[in-house]
N, C-alpha and C positions, 0 to 999 in steps of 0.2 A: 725417785734416784737413790740408789743404794751406794755410798760412796765410803770405801776402806781407805785408810791411811797406813802406811808403813814408812817409819823413819829410820835411816841407817846412819849411825853417828852424829844424829840430830835428835831432839825432841820435836814432836808436831805439837805446835802450841795451838790455842783456841784460834789465834788471830790467823795462823795459816790456813787451819780449816774454815774458817768462815770466808778467806780471800777465794778458796777455791770452789765453796759454795755458791758464791756470788758469781764468779765467773760462770759457773755451769748453769746457773739459773737465766744467764743471758742466751744461752745455745739450747735450752732446753725445748724449746719450740719445734728444734729439728726431729727429736725422737718420737713424735706424735702420740705421747702418752704410753708408749711400749715401755715394757720395763727395761731397766738399764742399770749395769752393775760395772762400776768404775773402781779400780784400784789404783790409788795414787802411791807413788814411791818417791820418797825425797831423801837425798843423799848428800853430804859434802865429803868432797874428795880434792886434797891439795888446795883449797881455797876456792874451789869451784862448786857452785850448787847444781846438782843436777836432779832433775824431775823426769818422772817418767810415769806415763798414764797408760793402763791396760783397760780396754772397756769393750765389755761384750753386748751387742746389740743386735736383734734381729739374726741370731745365729751366725753373726760375723764377730771378729775381732778387731778393734781398732787399737793400734798403738802409736805412741808417739814420744818423744824423748828430746830433752833441751838441757844444755850446759852452759850456765852463765855465771857471773860472779855475784849476781844479785838473786835471792830466793823466789822472791815475789815476781821478778820479771821472767825468771826460768819457769816457774808455774803458769804465768799468762801465754807466754810463747808456746808452751805444750798444750794448752787449752785450746789455743788459735790453731796449732796444728790438727787437734782431733776434730774440732770444727770443719775444718777444710776436707778432711777425709770423710766425715761423716756426710757433708752436703755431697761429694762424689759418690759416695755408697747409695744416698738417696736417689740421685740422679738416675743411677743405674737401674735401682729397684723401679722407678718410676717408667723410664724409658723400657724396661723388659716388660712392664705389665701393659705399656700403651702400643708395643709394637704391632704394626699393622702387616697384614699380607702383601706381599709383592704385587705390583700392578702386572708384571710379566705372567705370573702364577693366574691370577684373576682372569686376564684375558683369554690366556691357553686354555682354562678351563671351560669358558664361555664358547670358544671356538669348537672344542670337542662336543659340547652340548648341542651348538647348532648343527653340527654335522650328522649326529647321531638322529637328528629330529627329521 
């Protein structure tokens, strides 16, 4: 997993980086070893800590944003949002791959085959 950090009006400390890496390690199983690129943007504005994550995975872009008074809480909530969106996208991909043909279409095709015989 490739993680880039950008700090606006704040220095990105090693503690913040390790917190984000630890949080991403918990959800890394969702990405099936596919290459993932994440960009973490941290910003302080009027006493509120805003974090935004833009993630590229499987030709899709997942984004999440949270603004809270605590930076670590903001990062955790943003990663939770990314996890929810990744689960939803993965479910869609699995459903699309396992989509079955409709029973009505299958029975209509069998009826046509019987009529031609």
